[in-house]
N, C-alpha and C positions, 0 to 999 in steps of 0.2 A: 537906318530909318527905324523909328518904333511904332510898333502894330499895337492898337490892343484889341484882342478878342473877347465878345459877349455870345454863349453859349446856353443852350437848353439841353436836355435830353429828356427824349417821352419813352414809355408813358410814365406820368405822374402817379405814386402813390403817396398820401399823403401821412398815413398809418406806420408806414416804414419805407425807407428809402430801399430802392430797387439796386439790383448787381451794377447797374449800369450806370447807374448817380453814383454810385461808392466808388468805380472801375475810373470814371469823367475825373471824381476829387482825387486819385491818387498819381492820375497823367496829370493834371495841372501842378499839384503841389511837388510833385518831384520835380518837374521839369524847371532851367532856369532861368523863369519869370519872375517878373516883380508886382505890385501893386492888387495881390491875387484876391479876388473876393469870390469865395463861395458860396450861395445859400441856396434854401430851399426852392427857389423860382426863375432861377439866374442867377449865372455865374459870370466872372468877369477877369481878365489875367493881362498881364501887359507887361514890355517886353522889348530886347531886337526885333528882327524881323525872322535873321534864323532861328532864334528860340521859337518865336510865335509860329512858325509855319513847321516846326519840326514838333511842337506839341500837339496843333491842331490833326496832322497828320494821326499822329499816336491816338488822341481822343477822337477821333473818327473811325480808325481801323476796330479800336478798344473797345466801344463803348459800341458798335453794333455786334461783336462778336459775345459780347456780354446782355444783349437782348433789347438794346436800343432799337424800337420802331423808327422813331424822325429824331434826329438832329438837327437842330435851328443854330444858325455861328453868323456873325457877322464879325466881318475883321473891318481896320479903320488906320490909314494912317496918322501917329501923333506927331502931331507938332513939336518942335524942340519951345520947351514953358511953357505947354499944356499939360496940366495932371488930370 
């Protein structure tokens, strides 16, 4: 099964990326995921179920430890052949 995760961390800072946002980027880029898109207002990544769920666990733990006060995320099953 393939999953797609979309997430944001808060609070936002438009002048400088906060520590929790940098940590989120590090976690997602280090995970065994594909189709990673990290941006200032939202992030997406896709991969096998185990890899996505492992990354989500690390994402939640590490961004909260780094000062995030809110993490919003959505996980969807991606059908075969869907991009």
